[in-house]
C-alpha positions in Angstrom: -41.9 1.4 210.4 -39.8 3.2 207.7 -37.8 0.0 207.2 -41.0 -1.9 206.6 -42.3 0.7 204.2 -39.0 0.6 202.2 -39.3 -3.2 202.0 -42.9 -2.9 200.8 -41.9 -0.3 198.1 -39.1 -2.5 196.9 -41.4 -5.6 196.7 -43.9 -3.6 194.6 -41.1 -2.5 192.3 -39.8 -6.1 191.9 -43.3 -7.4 191.3 -43.9 -4.6 188.7 -40.7 -5.5 186.9 -41.7 -9.2 186.8 -45.2 -8.4 185.5 -43.8 -6.1 182.8 -41.2 -8.7 181.8 -43.9 -11.4 181.5 -46.1 -9.1 179.4 -43.2 -8.3 177.0 -42.3 -12.0 176.7 -45.9 -12.9 175.9 -46.0 -10.3 173.1 -43.5 -12.3 171.1 -41.4 -10.9 168.2 -41.2 -10.8 164.5 -39.9 -14.0 162.9 -39.1 -13.7 159.2 -39.1 -16.8 157.1 -37.6 -16.9 153.6 -39.0 -19.8 151.6 -36.1 -20.7 149.3 -37.5 -24.2 148.9 -40.6 -22.7 147.3 -38.7 -20.4 144.9 -39.6 -20.2 141.3 -37.5 -21.6 138.5 -35.3 -19.2 136.7 -37.1 -17.0 134.1 -35.2 -15.3 131.3 -35.7 -11.6 131.1 -33.4 -10.7 128.2 -30.4 -12.1 126.5 -27.9 -11.1 123.8 -24.6 -12.5 122.6 -22.7 -11.5 125.7 -25.2 -11.2 128.5 -28.2 -13.1 130.0 -30.5 -11.6 132.5 -32.9 -13.8 134.5 -34.9 -13.7 137.7 -36.0 -16.0 140.5 -38.8 -15.2 143.0 -38.6 -16.2 146.6 -41.6 -15.8 148.9 -41.2 -14.7 152.5 -43.5 -14.1 155.5 -43.5 -13.0 159.1 -44.6 -15.9 161.2 -44.0 -14.0 164.4 -46.5 -12.2 166.6 -45.2 -8.7 166.0 -44.5 -6.4 163.0 -41.0 -6.6 161.8 -38.7 -4.7 159.4 -36.5 -6.1 156.7 -33.8 -3.5 156.7 -31.6 -4.9 153.9 -31.6 -7.9 151.6 -28.7 -9.0 149.4 -27.2 -12.2 147.9 -23.9 -13.8 147.6 -23.3 -15.9 144.5 -20.8 -18.7 145.0 -19.2 -19.0 141.5 -15.5 -18.1 142.0 -13.4 -17.7 138.8 -11.2 -20.5 140.0 -14.2 -22.8 139.7 -15.5 -21.4 136.4 -14.1 -18.3 134.9 -16.1 -18.1 131.7 -19.2 -16.4 133.4 -19.4 -13.5 135.7 -22.6 -13.9 137.6 -24.0 -10.9 139.6 -27.3 -10.3 141.4 -29.6 -7.8 143.0 -32.5 -8.3 145.4 -35.7 -6.3 145.1 -39.2 -6.5 146.4 -41.6 -7.7 143.8 -43.3 -4.8 142.0 -40.7 -2.4 143.4 -37.8 -3.2 141.1 -34.8 -0.8 141.3 -31.8 -0.4 138.9 -29.3 0.4 141.7 -28.1 -2.1 144.3 -30.2 -0.5 147.0 -32.8 -2.5 148.9 -35.5 -0.2 150.4 -36.5 -1.3 153.9 -40.0 -2.5 154.4 -42.3 -3.2 157.3 -43.8 -6.7 157.4 -46.9 -7.0 159.7 -47.3 -10.2 161.7 -48.9 -12.9 159.6 -48.2 -11.3 156.2 -45.6 -11.7 153.6 -44.6 -10.8 150.1 -42.1 -11.9 147.4 -38.5 -11.0 146.7 -37.2 -10.9 143.2 -33.6 -12.0 142.8 -32.3 -10.6 139.5 -29.2 -12.2 138.0 -26.9 -10.9 135.3 -24.6 -13.4 133.6 -21.8 -11.9 131.5 -19.7 -14.1 129.1 -16.0 -13.9 129.6 -12.8 -15.1 127.9 -14.0 -14.3 124.4 -16.9 -16.7 124.6 -20.5 -16.0 123.7 -23.1 -16.3 126.5 -24.4 -19.6 124.9 -20.8 -21.1 124.9 -20.1 -19.9 128.4 -23.4 -21.2 129.9 -22.9 -24.6 128.2 -20.3 -25.5 130.8 -21.5 -23.7 133.8 -21.7 -25.8 137.0 -24.4 -25.8 139.7 -24.2 -22.5 141.6 -25.0 -22.0 145.3 -26.6 -18.7 146.2 -26.9 -17.3 149.7 -29.8 -14.9 150.3 -29.2 -12.6 153.3 -31.7 -10.4 155.0 -31.1 -8.0 157.9 -34.2 -8.0 160.0 -35.5 -6.3 163.1 -38.5 -6.8 165.4 -38.8 -5.9 169.0 -35.5 -7.5 169.8 -32.0 -7.0 168.4 -31.1 -6.8 164.7 -30.5 -10.2 163.2 -29.5 -11.6 159.9 -31.3 -14.5 158.2 -29.3 -16.5 155.7 -30.9 -19.0 153.3 -28.9 -21.0 150.7 -30.3 -22.5 147.5 -28.8 -23.9 144.3 -29.3 -22.7 140.8 -28.7 -25.9 138.8 -26.7 -25.9 135.7 -29.6 -27.5 133.7 -31.9 -24.7 134.9 -29.6 -22.0 133.7 -28.8 -23.8 130.4 -32.5 -23.9 129.6 -32.6 -20.1 129.6 -30.3 -20.0 126.6 -32.5 -22.2 124.4 
């Protein structure tokens, strides 16, 4: 009798674990989508003889079924000095309307089915005794990787989206 009771209790526990597992799986998770293909063209913010500041906006949304968090966002600009040493190109990522002067990205919650816009702020510095106009005249196309550390119900994950700033697009900013 006791053995039958133990079997029954174990069966109820296993059934409960299965039901809870199915419920959790049905709830889904946050799925962040960064729409680099829908980014804006580069827009000049300011320029002088040695520096050009410009921005690009990248929309994003959470296409998942749960609220998620973007913990950090940053970019890597692929313009090594061996490829082209006349411009030092740096960047920051901010949430639109929450621009910061430091390199910090303030984490934000993104409810399911909503989104916002990231502002990628670029700073181009002329090098090797050239003016920014001279330096940008020969700049090549530049790949940029946008990284975002995201979290939903599951484990932390990093999204990486790559887009290209074309040489023509950047040269138009000098005119």
